[in-house]
DRENGU-574791 format. One record per atom (N, C-alpha, C): residue number from 1; residue in one letter; atom name; x, y, z. Coordinates in nm, 3 decimals, always signed. Each point is the difference from the previous one (the first is absolute). Layout:
N
<pt><i>NUM</i><aa>A</aa><at>CA</at><xx>X</xx><yy>Y</yy><zz>Z</zz></pt>
...
END
This chain:
70
<pt><i>1</i><aa>M</aa><at>N</at><xx>+8.684</xx><yy>+11.003</yy><zz>+12.593</zz></pt>
<pt><i>1</i><aa>M</aa><at>CA</at><xx>-0.008</xx><yy>-0.016</yy><zz>+0.144</zz></pt>
<pt><i>1</i><aa>M</aa><at>C</at><xx>-0.033</xx><yy>+0.134</yy><zz>+0.065</zz></pt>
<pt><i>2</i><aa>L</aa><at>N</at><xx>-0.090</xx><yy>-0.006</yy><zz>+0.098</zz></pt>
<pt><i>2</i><aa>L</aa><at>CA</at><xx>-0.034</xx><yy>+0.117</yy><zz>+0.079</zz></pt>
<pt><i>2</i><aa>L</aa><at>C</at><xx>+0.058</xx><yy>-0.016</yy><zz>+0.139</zz></pt>
<pt><i>3</i><aa>S</aa><at>N</at><xx>+0.021</xx><yy>+0.111</yy><zz>+0.066</zz></pt>
<pt><i>3</i><aa>S</aa><at>CA</at><xx>+0.052</xx><yy>-0.001</yy><zz>+0.137</zz></pt>
<pt><i>3</i><aa>S</aa><at>C</at><xx>-0.096</xx><yy>+0.079</yy><zz>+0.088</zz></pt>
<pt><i>4</i><aa>K</aa><at>N</at><xx>-0.020</xx><yy>-0.049</yy><zz>+0.122</zz></pt>
<pt><i>4</i><aa>K</aa><at>CA</at><xx>-0.092</xx><yy>+0.066</yy><zz>+0.094</zz></pt>
<pt><i>4</i><aa>K</aa><at>C</at><xx>+0.055</xx><yy>-0.021</yy><zz>+0.141</zz></pt>
<pt><i>5</i><aa>V</aa><at>N</at><xx>-0.016</xx><yy>+0.100</yy><zz>+0.085</zz></pt>
<pt><i>5</i><aa>V</aa><at>CA</at><xx>+0.044</xx><yy>-0.009</yy><zz>+0.140</zz></pt>
<pt><i>5</i><aa>V</aa><at>C</at><xx>-0.123</xx><yy>+0.002</yy><zz>+0.090</zz></pt>
<pt><i>6</i><aa>F</aa><at>N</at><xx>-0.001</xx><yy>-0.092</yy><zz>+0.096</zz></pt>
<pt><i>6</i><aa>F</aa><at>CA</at><xx>-0.107</xx><yy>-0.006</yy><zz>+0.098</zz></pt>
<pt><i>6</i><aa>F</aa><at>C</at><xx>+0.059</xx><yy>+0.008</yy><zz>+0.139</zz></pt>
<pt><i>7</i><aa>R</aa><at>N</at><xx>-0.069</xx><yy>+0.069</yy><zz>+0.092</zz></pt>
<pt><i>7</i><aa>R</aa><at>CA</at><xx>+0.037</xx><yy>-0.005</yy><zz>+0.142</zz></pt>
<pt><i>7</i><aa>R</aa><at>C</at><xx>-0.071</xx><yy>-0.122</yy><zz>+0.056</zz></pt>
<pt><i>8</i><aa>I</aa><at>N</at><xx>+0.070</xx><yy>-0.075</yy><zz>+0.087</zz></pt>
<pt><i>8</i><aa>I</aa><at>CA</at><xx>-0.054</xx><yy>-0.122</yy><zz>+0.058</zz></pt>
<pt><i>8</i><aa>I</aa><at>C</at><xx>-0.007</xx><yy>+0.017</yy><zz>+0.152</zz></pt>
<pt><i>9</i><aa>N</aa><at>N</at><xx>-0.119</xx><yy>-0.004</yy><zz>+0.055</zz></pt>
<pt><i>9</i><aa>N</aa><at>CA</at><xx>-0.018</xx><yy>+0.003</yy><zz>+0.145</zz></pt>
<pt><i>9</i><aa>N</aa><at>C</at><xx>+0.000</xx><yy>-0.143</yy><zz>+0.053</zz></pt>
<pt><i>10</i><aa>G</aa><at>N</at><xx>+0.063</xx><yy>-0.019</yy><zz>+0.115</zz></pt>
<pt><i>10</i><aa>G</aa><at>CA</at><xx>+0.004</xx><yy>-0.131</yy><zz>+0.061</zz></pt>
<pt><i>10</i><aa>G</aa><at>C</at><xx>+0.127</xx><yy>-0.078</yy><zz>-0.032</zz></pt>
<pt><i>11</i><aa>M</aa><at>N</at><xx>+0.089</xx><yy>+0.058</yy><zz>-0.075</zz></pt>
<pt><i>11</i><aa>M</aa><at>CA</at><xx>+0.125</xx><yy>-0.066</yy><zz>-0.039</zz></pt>
<pt><i>11</i><aa>M</aa><at>C</at><xx>+0.110</xx><yy>+0.046</yy><zz>+0.094</zz></pt>
<pt><i>12</i><aa>A</aa><at>N</at><xx>+0.068</xx><yy>-0.097</yy><zz>+0.065</zz></pt>
<pt><i>12</i><aa>A</aa><at>CA</at><xx>+0.097</xx><yy>+0.040</yy><zz>+0.102</zz></pt>
<pt><i>12</i><aa>A</aa><at>C</at><xx>+0.133</xx><yy>-0.074</yy><zz>-0.004</zz></pt>
<pt><i>13</i><aa>C</aa><at>N</at><xx>+0.010</xx><yy>-0.113</yy><zz>-0.072</zz></pt>
<pt><i>13</i><aa>C</aa><at>CA</at><xx>+0.121</xx><yy>-0.080</yy><zz>+0.012</zz></pt>
<pt><i>13</i><aa>C</aa><at>C</at><xx>+0.037</xx><yy>-0.065</yy><zz>-0.133</zz></pt>
<pt><i>14</i><aa>H</aa><at>N</at><xx>+0.113</xx><yy>-0.068</yy><zz>+0.001</zz></pt>
<pt><i>14</i><aa>H</aa><at>CA</at><xx>+0.048</xx><yy>-0.069</yy><zz>-0.120</zz></pt>
<pt><i>14</i><aa>H</aa><at>C</at><xx>-0.102</xx><yy>-0.103</yy><zz>-0.049</zz></pt>
<pt><i>15</i><aa>H</aa><at>N</at><xx>-0.066</xx><yy>-0.067</yy><zz>+0.090</zz></pt>
<pt><i>15</i><aa>H</aa><at>CA</at><xx>-0.101</xx><yy>-0.099</yy><zz>-0.039</zz></pt>
<pt><i>15</i><aa>H</aa><at>C</at><xx>-0.112</xx><yy>+0.067</yy><zz>-0.081</zz></pt>
<pt><i>16</i><aa>C</aa><at>N</at><xx>-0.040</xx><yy>+0.119</yy><zz>+0.042</zz></pt>
<pt><i>16</i><aa>C</aa><at>CA</at><xx>-0.103</xx><yy>+0.075</yy><zz>-0.074</zz></pt>
<pt><i>16</i><aa>C</aa><at>C</at><xx>+0.048</xx><yy>+0.030</yy><zz>-0.141</zz></pt>
<pt><i>17</i><aa>K</aa><at>N</at><xx>+0.123</xx><yy>+0.045</yy><zz>-0.013</zz></pt>
<pt><i>17</i><aa>K</aa><at>CA</at><xx>+0.061</xx><yy>+0.031</yy><zz>-0.130</zz></pt>
<pt><i>17</i><aa>K</aa><at>C</at><xx>-0.004</xx><yy>-0.121</yy><zz>-0.091</zz></pt>
<pt><i>18</i><aa>V</aa><at>N</at><xx>+0.047</xx><yy>-0.112</yy><zz>+0.050</zz></pt>
<pt><i>18</i><aa>V</aa><at>CA</at><xx>+0.006</xx><yy>-0.124</yy><zz>-0.080</zz></pt>
<pt><i>18</i><aa>V</aa><at>C</at><xx>-0.140</xx><yy>-0.046</yy><zz>-0.037</zz></pt>
<pt><i>19</i><aa>T</aa><at>N</at><xx>-0.094</xx><yy>+0.008</yy><zz>+0.093</zz></pt>
<pt><i>19</i><aa>T</aa><at>CA</at><xx>-0.137</xx><yy>-0.042</yy><zz>-0.027</zz></pt>
<pt><i>19</i><aa>T</aa><at>C</at><xx>-0.060</xx><yy>+0.079</yy><zz>-0.115</zz></pt>
<pt><i>20</i><aa>I</aa><at>N</at><xx>+0.009</xx><yy>+0.132</yy><zz>+0.007</zz></pt>
<pt><i>20</i><aa>I</aa><at>CA</at><xx>-0.057</xx><yy>+0.085</yy><zz>-0.104</zz></pt>
<pt><i>20</i><aa>I</aa><at>C</at><xx>+0.068</xx><yy>-0.026</yy><zz>-0.134</zz></pt>
<pt><i>21</i><aa>E</aa><at>N</at><xx>+0.131</xx><yy>-0.003</yy><zz>-0.001</zz></pt>
<pt><i>21</i><aa>E</aa><at>CA</at><xx>+0.072</xx><yy>-0.023</yy><zz>-0.126</zz></pt>
<pt><i>21</i><aa>E</aa><at>C</at><xx>-0.034</xx><yy>-0.136</yy><zz>-0.060</zz></pt>
<pt><i>22</i><aa>N</aa><at>N</at><xx>-0.010</xx><yy>-0.103</yy><zz>+0.081</zz></pt>
<pt><i>22</i><aa>N</aa><at>CA</at><xx>-0.033</xx><yy>-0.134</yy><zz>-0.052</zz></pt>
<pt><i>22</i><aa>N</aa><at>C</at><xx>-0.143</xx><yy>-0.008</yy><zz>-0.052</zz></pt>
<pt><i>23</i><aa>W</aa><at>N</at><xx>-0.094</xx><yy>+0.058</yy><zz>+0.070</zz></pt>
<pt><i>23</i><aa>W</aa><at>CA</at><xx>-0.140</xx><yy>-0.004</yy><zz>-0.046</zz></pt>
<pt><i>23</i><aa>W</aa><at>C</at><xx>-0.013</xx><yy>+0.073</yy><zz>-0.133</zz></pt>
<pt><i>24</i><aa>L</aa><at>N</at><xx>+0.069</xx><yy>+0.114</yy><zz>-0.014</zz></pt>
<pt><i>24</i><aa>L</aa><at>CA</at><xx>-0.007</xx><yy>+0.074</yy><zz>-0.126</zz></pt>
<pt><i>24</i><aa>L</aa><at>C</at><xx>+0.071</xx><yy>-0.075</yy><zz>-0.113</zz></pt>
<pt><i>25</i><aa>K</aa><at>N</at><xx>+0.109</xx><yy>-0.066</yy><zz>+0.033</zz></pt>
<pt><i>25</i><aa>K</aa><at>CA</at><xx>+0.073</xx><yy>-0.079</yy><zz>-0.100</zz></pt>
<pt><i>25</i><aa>K</aa><at>C</at><xx>-0.089</xx><yy>-0.109</yy><zz>-0.058</zz></pt>
<pt><i>26</i><aa>E</aa><at>N</at><xx>-0.086</xx><yy>-0.058</yy><zz>+0.083</zz></pt>
<pt><i>26</i><aa>E</aa><at>CA</at><xx>-0.090</xx><yy>-0.106</yy><zz>-0.046</zz></pt>
<pt><i>26</i><aa>E</aa><at>C</at><xx>-0.094</xx><yy>+0.045</yy><zz>-0.110</zz></pt>
<pt><i>27</i><aa>I</aa><at>N</at><xx>-0.030</xx><yy>+0.130</yy><zz>-0.006</zz></pt>
<pt><i>27</i><aa>I</aa><at>CA</at><xx>-0.088</xx><yy>+0.049</yy><zz>-0.107</zz></pt>
<pt><i>27</i><aa>I</aa><at>C</at><xx>+0.079</xx><yy>+0.073</yy><zz>-0.109</zz></pt>
<pt><i>28</i><aa>G</aa><at>N</at><xx>+0.133</xx><yy>-0.012</yy><zz>+0.004</zz></pt>
<pt><i>28</i><aa>G</aa><at>CA</at><xx>+0.084</xx><yy>+0.057</yy><zz>-0.105</zz></pt>
<pt><i>28</i><aa>G</aa><at>C</at><xx>+0.034</xx><yy>+0.146</yy><zz>+0.017</zz></pt>
<pt><i>29</i><aa>V</aa><at>N</at><xx>-0.008</xx><yy>+0.050</yy><zz>+0.123</zz></pt>
<pt><i>29</i><aa>V</aa><at>CA</at><xx>+0.030</xx><yy>+0.141</yy><zz>+0.028</zz></pt>
<pt><i>29</i><aa>V</aa><at>C</at><xx>+0.135</xx><yy>+0.010</yy><zz>+0.071</zz></pt>
<pt><i>30</i><aa>K</aa><at>N</at><xx>+0.090</xx><yy>+0.079</yy><zz>-0.055</zz></pt>
<pt><i>30</i><aa>K</aa><at>CA</at><xx>+0.128</xx><yy>+0.026</yy><zz>+0.065</zz></pt>
<pt><i>30</i><aa>K</aa><at>C</at><xx>-0.022</xx><yy>+0.105</yy><zz>+0.107</zz></pt>
<pt><i>31</i><aa>S</aa><at>N</at><xx>+0.064</xx><yy>-0.018</yy><zz>+0.115</zz></pt>
<pt><i>31</i><aa>S</aa><at>CA</at><xx>-0.020</xx><yy>+0.095</yy><zz>+0.109</zz></pt>
<pt><i>31</i><aa>S</aa><at>C</at><xx>+0.126</xx><yy>+0.021</yy><zz>+0.080</zz></pt>
<pt><i>32</i><aa>N</aa><at>N</at><xx>+0.006</xx><yy>+0.115</yy><zz>+0.064</zz></pt>
<pt><i>32</i><aa>N</aa><at>CA</at><xx>+0.111</xx><yy>+0.032</yy><zz>+0.090</zz></pt>
<pt><i>32</i><aa>N</aa><at>C</at><xx>-0.060</xx><yy>+0.068</yy><zz>+0.123</zz></pt>
<pt><i>33</i><aa>V</aa><at>N</at><xx>+0.007</xx><yy>-0.068</yy><zz>+0.113</zz></pt>
<pt><i>33</i><aa>V</aa><at>CA</at><xx>-0.053</xx><yy>+0.053</yy><zz>+0.125</zz></pt>
<pt><i>33</i><aa>V</aa><at>C</at><xx>+0.109</xx><yy>+0.080</yy><zz>+0.070</zz></pt>
<pt><i>34</i><aa>D</aa><at>N</at><xx>-0.035</xx><yy>+0.120</yy><zz>+0.044</zz></pt>
<pt><i>34</i><aa>D</aa><at>CA</at><xx>+0.089</xx><yy>+0.084</yy><zz>+0.079</zz></pt>
<pt><i>34</i><aa>D</aa><at>C</at><xx>-0.057</xx><yy>+0.006</yy><zz>+0.142</zz></pt>
<pt><i>35</i><aa>L</aa><at>N</at><xx>+0.057</xx><yy>-0.079</yy><zz>+0.089</zz></pt>
<pt><i>35</i><aa>L</aa><at>CA</at><xx>-0.052</xx><yy>-0.008</yy><zz>+0.137</zz></pt>
<pt><i>35</i><aa>L</aa><at>C</at><xx>+0.005</xx><yy>+0.134</yy><zz>+0.075</zz></pt>
<pt><i>36</i><aa>P</aa><at>N</at><xx>+0.114</xx><yy>+0.073</yy><zz>-0.001</zz></pt>
<pt><i>36</i><aa>P</aa><at>CA</at><xx>+0.002</xx><yy>+0.126</yy><zz>+0.075</zz></pt>
<pt><i>36</i><aa>P</aa><at>C</at><xx>-0.106</xx><yy>+0.100</yy><zz>-0.050</zz></pt>
<pt><i>37</i><aa>E</aa><at>N</at><xx>-0.025</xx><yy>+0.003</yy><zz>-0.128</zz></pt>
<pt><i>37</i><aa>E</aa><at>CA</at><xx>-0.098</xx><yy>+0.093</yy><zz>-0.056</zz></pt>
<pt><i>37</i><aa>E</aa><at>C</at><xx>-0.142</xx><yy>-0.057</yy><zz>+0.001</zz></pt>
<pt><i>38</i><aa>K</aa><at>N</at><xx>-0.012</xx><yy>-0.130</yy><zz>+0.028</zz></pt>
<pt><i>38</i><aa>K</aa><at>CA</at><xx>-0.131</xx><yy>-0.069</yy><zz>+0.001</zz></pt>
<pt><i>38</i><aa>K</aa><at>C</at><xx>-0.069</xx><yy>+0.012</yy><zz>-0.137</zz></pt>
<pt><i>39</i><aa>T</aa><at>N</at><xx>+0.079</xx><yy>-0.022</yy><zz>-0.106</zz></pt>
<pt><i>39</i><aa>T</aa><at>CA</at><xx>-0.054</xx><yy>+0.007</yy><zz>-0.136</zz></pt>
<pt><i>39</i><aa>T</aa><at>C</at><xx>+0.038</xx><yy>-0.125</yy><zz>-0.079</zz></pt>
<pt><i>40</i><aa>V</aa><at>N</at><xx>-0.075</xx><yy>-0.022</yy><zz>-0.106</zz></pt>
<pt><i>40</i><aa>V</aa><at>CA</at><xx>+0.036</xx><yy>-0.102</yy><zz>-0.098</zz></pt>
<pt><i>40</i><aa>V</aa><at>C</at><xx>-0.012</xx><yy>+0.065</yy><zz>-0.137</zz></pt>
<pt><i>41</i><aa>T</aa><at>N</at><xx>+0.106</xx><yy>-0.017</yy><zz>-0.079</zz></pt>
<pt><i>41</i><aa>T</aa><at>CA</at><xx>-0.002</xx><yy>+0.045</yy><zz>-0.139</zz></pt>
<pt><i>41</i><aa>T</aa><at>C</at><xx>-0.022</xx><yy>-0.123</yy><zz>-0.086</zz></pt>
<pt><i>42</i><aa>V</aa><at>N</at><xx>-0.102</xx><yy>+0.006</yy><zz>-0.084</zz></pt>
<pt><i>42</i><aa>V</aa><at>CA</at><xx>-0.032</xx><yy>-0.114</yy><zz>-0.087</zz></pt>
<pt><i>42</i><aa>V</aa><at>C</at><xx>+0.022</xx><yy>+0.038</yy><zz>-0.145</zz></pt>
<pt><i>43</i><aa>Q</aa><at>N</at><xx>+0.046</xx><yy>-0.097</yy><zz>-0.077</zz></pt>
<pt><i>43</i><aa>Q</aa><at>CA</at><xx>+0.011</xx><yy>+0.013</yy><zz>-0.145</zz></pt>
<pt><i>43</i><aa>Q</aa><at>C</at><xx>-0.085</xx><yy>-0.110</yy><zz>-0.058</zz></pt>
<pt><i>44</i><aa>F</aa><at>N</at><xx>-0.091</xx><yy>+0.039</yy><zz>-0.090</zz></pt>
<pt><i>44</i><aa>F</aa><at>CA</at><xx>-0.095</xx><yy>-0.098</yy><zz>-0.051</zz></pt>
<pt><i>44</i><aa>F</aa><at>C</at><xx>-0.042</xx><yy>+0.035</yy><zz>-0.142</zz></pt>
<pt><i>45</i><aa>N</aa><at>N</at><xx>-0.049</xx><yy>-0.101</yy><zz>-0.068</zz></pt>
<pt><i>45</i><aa>N</aa><at>CA</at><xx>-0.054</xx><yy>+0.014</yy><zz>-0.135</zz></pt>
<pt><i>45</i><aa>N</aa><at>C</at><xx>-0.150</xx><yy>+0.022</yy><zz>+0.015</zz></pt>
<pt><i>46</i><aa>P</aa><at>N</at><xx>-0.052</xx><yy>+0.117</yy><zz>-0.038</zz></pt>
<pt><i>46</i><aa>P</aa><at>CA</at><xx>-0.142</xx><yy>+0.027</yy><zz>+0.021</zz></pt>
<pt><i>46</i><aa>P</aa><at>C</at><xx>-0.093</xx><yy>-0.089</yy><zz>-0.083</zz></pt>
<pt><i>47</i><aa>I</aa><at>N</at><xx>+0.054</xx><yy>-0.069</yy><zz>-0.098</zz></pt>
<pt><i>47</i><aa>I</aa><at>CA</at><xx>-0.081</xx><yy>-0.096</yy><zz>-0.076</zz></pt>
<pt><i>47</i><aa>I</aa><at>C</at><xx>-0.024</xx><yy>-0.125</yy><zz>+0.083</zz></pt>
<pt><i>48</i><aa>R</aa><at>N</at><xx>+0.098</xx><yy>-0.035</yy><zz>+0.084</zz></pt>
<pt><i>48</i><aa>R</aa><at>CA</at><xx>-0.011</xx><yy>-0.121</yy><zz>+0.083</zz></pt>
<pt><i>48</i><aa>R</aa><at>C</at><xx>-0.058</xx><yy>+0.027</yy><zz>+0.138</zz></pt>
<pt><i>49</i><aa>N</aa><at>N</at><xx>+0.033</xx><yy>+0.115</yy><zz>+0.057</zz></pt>
<pt><i>49</i><aa>N</aa><at>CA</at><xx>-0.039</xx><yy>+0.028</yy><zz>+0.138</zz></pt>
<pt><i>49</i><aa>N</aa><at>C</at><xx>-0.058</xx><yy>+0.140</yy><zz>+0.012</zz></pt>
<pt><i>50</i><aa>S</aa><at>N</at><xx>-0.103</xx><yy>+0.014</yy><zz>+0.084</zz></pt>
<pt><i>50</i><aa>S</aa><at>CA</at><xx>-0.057</xx><yy>+0.131</yy><zz>+0.027</zz></pt>
<pt><i>50</i><aa>S</aa><at>C</at><xx>+0.048</xx><yy>+0.047</yy><zz>+0.138</zz></pt>
<pt><i>51</i><aa>I</aa><at>N</at><xx>-0.011</xx><yy>+0.130</yy><zz>+0.023</zz></pt>
<pt><i>51</i><aa>I</aa><at>CA</at><xx>+0.036</xx><yy>+0.055</yy><zz>+0.130</zz></pt>
<pt><i>51</i><aa>I</aa><at>C</at><xx>-0.089</xx><yy>-0.061</yy><zz>+0.108</zz></pt>
<pt><i>52</i><aa>N</aa><at>N</at><xx>-0.128</xx><yy>-0.016</yy><zz>-0.030</zz></pt>
<pt><i>52</i><aa>N</aa><at>CA</at><xx>-0.091</xx><yy>-0.061</yy><zz>+0.098</zz></pt>
<pt><i>52</i><aa>N</aa><at>C</at><xx>+0.041</xx><yy>-0.141</yy><zz>+0.036</zz></pt>
<pt><i>53</i><aa>E</aa><at>N</at><xx>+0.045</xx><yy>-0.078</yy><zz>-0.098</zz></pt>
<pt><i>53</i><aa>E</aa><at>CA</at><xx>+0.046</xx><yy>-0.136</yy><zz>+0.027</zz></pt>
<pt><i>53</i><aa>E</aa><at>C</at><xx>+0.122</xx><yy>+0.002</yy><zz>+0.092</zz></pt>
<pt><i>54</i><aa>I</aa><at>N</at><xx>+0.093</xx><yy>+0.091</yy><zz>-0.027</zz></pt>
<pt><i>54</i><aa>I</aa><at>CA</at><xx>+0.121</xx><yy>+0.011</yy><zz>+0.083</zz></pt>
<pt><i>54</i><aa>I</aa><at>C</at><xx>-0.038</xx><yy>+0.038</yy><zz>+0.143</zz></pt>
<pt><i>55</i><aa>I</aa><at>N</at><xx>-0.087</xx><yy>+0.097</yy><zz>+0.015</zz></pt>
<pt><i>55</i><aa>I</aa><at>CA</at><xx>-0.046</xx><yy>+0.041</yy><zz>+0.133</zz></pt>
<pt><i>55</i><aa>I</aa><at>C</at><xx>-0.068</xx><yy>-0.117</yy><zz>+0.071</zz></pt>
<pt><i>56</i><aa>N</aa><at>N</at><xx>-0.085</xx><yy>-0.072</yy><zz>-0.071</zz></pt>
<pt><i>56</i><aa>N</aa><at>CA</at><xx>-0.070</xx><yy>-0.115</yy><zz>+0.061</zz></pt>
<pt><i>56</i><aa>N</aa><at>C</at><xx>+0.097</xx><yy>-0.107</yy><zz>+0.048</zz></pt>
<pt><i>57</i><aa>V</aa><at>N</at><xx>+0.106</xx><yy>-0.025</yy><zz>-0.076</zz></pt>
<pt><i>57</i><aa>V</aa><at>CA</at><xx>+0.098</xx><yy>-0.101</yy><zz>+0.040</zz></pt>
<pt><i>57</i><aa>V</aa><at>C</at><xx>+0.071</xx><yy>+0.044</yy><zz>+0.129</zz></pt>
<pt><i>58</i><aa>I</aa><at>N</at><xx>+0.042</xx><yy>+0.126</yy><zz>+0.005</zz></pt>
<pt><i>58</i><aa>I</aa><at>CA</at><xx>+0.068</xx><yy>+0.049</yy><zz>+0.120</zz></pt>
<pt><i>58</i><aa>I</aa><at>C</at><xx>-0.093</xx><yy>-0.005</yy><zz>+0.121</zz></pt>
<pt><i>59</i><aa>E</aa><at>N</at><xx>-0.125</xx><yy>+0.041</yy><zz>-0.020</zz></pt>
<pt><i>59</i><aa>E</aa><at>CA</at><xx>-0.095</xx><yy>-0.001</yy><zz>+0.112</zz></pt>
<pt><i>59</i><aa>E</aa><at>C</at><xx>-0.038</xx><yy>-0.141</yy><zz>+0.041</zz></pt>
<pt><i>60</i><aa>S</aa><at>N</at><xx>-0.001</xx><yy>-0.093</yy><zz>-0.094</zz></pt>
<pt><i>60</i><aa>S</aa><at>CA</at><xx>-0.026</xx><yy>-0.141</yy><zz>+0.032</zz></pt>
<pt><i>60</i><aa>S</aa><at>C</at><xx>+0.112</xx><yy>-0.058</yy><zz>+0.086</zz></pt>
<pt><i>61</i><aa>A</aa><at>N</at><xx>+0.119</xx><yy>+0.057</yy><zz>-0.014</zz></pt>
<pt><i>61</i><aa>A</aa><at>CA</at><xx>+0.114</xx><yy>-0.045</yy><zz>+0.082</zz></pt>
<pt><i>61</i><aa>A</aa><at>C</at><xx>-0.008</xx><yy>+0.058</yy><zz>+0.141</zz></pt>
<pt><i>62</i><aa>G</aa><at>N</at><xx>-0.096</xx><yy>+0.090</yy><zz>+0.026</zz></pt>
<pt><i>62</i><aa>G</aa><at>CA</at><xx>-0.021</xx><yy>+0.051</yy><zz>+0.135</zz></pt>
<pt><i>62</i><aa>G</aa><at>C</at><xx>+0.046</xx><yy>+0.143</yy><zz>+0.024</zz></pt>
<pt><i>63</i><aa>Y</aa><at>N</at><xx>+0.024</xx><yy>+0.074</yy><zz>-0.107</zz></pt>
<pt><i>63</i><aa>Y</aa><at>CA</at><xx>+0.049</xx><yy>+0.138</yy><zz>+0.014</zz></pt>
<pt><i>63</i><aa>Y</aa><at>C</at><xx>-0.104</xx><yy>+0.098</yy><zz>-0.055</zz></pt>
<pt><i>64</i><aa>V</aa><at>N</at><xx>+0.017</xx><yy>+0.127</yy><zz>+0.034</zz></pt>
<pt><i>64</i><aa>V</aa><at>CA</at><xx>-0.090</xx><yy>+0.105</yy><zz>-0.048</zz></pt>
<pt><i>64</i><aa>V</aa><at>C</at><xx>+0.079</xx><yy>+0.087</yy><zz>-0.097</zz></pt>
<pt><i>65</i><aa>V</aa><at>N</at><xx>-0.057</xx><yy>+0.020</yy><zz>-0.119</zz></pt>
<pt><i>65</i><aa>V</aa><at>CA</at><xx>+0.066</xx><yy>+0.079</yy><zz>-0.104</zz></pt>
<pt><i>65</i><aa>V</aa><at>C</at><xx>-0.058</xx><yy>+0.141</yy><zz>-0.002</zz></pt>
<pt><i>66</i><aa>V</aa><at>N</at><xx>+0.090</xx><yy>+0.097</yy><zz>-0.003</zz></pt>
<pt><i>66</i><aa>V</aa><at>CA</at><xx>-0.036</xx><yy>+0.141</yy><zz>-0.016</zz></pt>
<pt><i>66</i><aa>V</aa><at>C</at><xx>+0.054</xx><yy>+0.042</yy><zz>-0.136</zz></pt>
<pt><i>67</i><aa>V</aa><at>N</at><xx>-0.089</xx><yy>+0.043</yy><zz>-0.089</zz></pt>
<pt><i>67</i><aa>V</aa><at>CA</at><xx>+0.041</xx><yy>+0.037</yy><zz>-0.136</zz></pt>
<pt><i>67</i><aa>V</aa><at>C</at><xx>+0.040</xx><yy>+0.147</yy><zz>+0.000</zz></pt>
<pt><i>68</i><aa>F</aa><at>N</at><xx>+0.121</xx><yy>+0.028</yy><zz>-0.049</zz></pt>
<pt><i>68</i><aa>F</aa><at>CA</at><xx>+0.046</xx><yy>+0.138</yy><zz>-0.014</zz></pt>
<pt><i>68</i><aa>F</aa><at>C</at><xx>-0.069</xx><yy>+0.062</yy><zz>-0.122</zz></pt>
<pt><i>69</i><aa>P</aa><at>N</at><xx>-0.034</xx><yy>+0.127</yy><zz>+0.008</zz></pt>
<pt><i>69</i><aa>P</aa><at>CA</at><xx>-0.052</xx><yy>+0.067</yy><zz>-0.120</zz></pt>
<pt><i>69</i><aa>P</aa><at>C</at><xx>+0.107</xx><yy>+0.008</yy><zz>-0.108</zz></pt>
<pt><i>70</i><aa>H</aa><at>N</at><xx>-0.041</xx><yy>+0.015</yy><zz>-0.124</zz></pt>
<pt><i>70</i><aa>H</aa><at>CA</at><xx>+0.096</xx><yy>+0.004</yy><zz>-0.113</zz></pt>
<pt><i>70</i><aa>H</aa><at>C</at><xx>+0.094</xx><yy>+0.115</yy><zz>+0.015</zz></pt>
END
């Protein structure tokens, strides 16, 4: 399992948190949204999911992803 942190623009409430976590769960990605920090930490299997796929799912839910440098 790999772990990655993304900053999420446009996320402001509990509904946003639940939406992102549920959409990621649908593709088998574990996530933890931190509303005050406006971040999501994802844990994923790189054989099953790519970073681009994870970003696309979050952006399809209506949010903007900012990728932190390594």
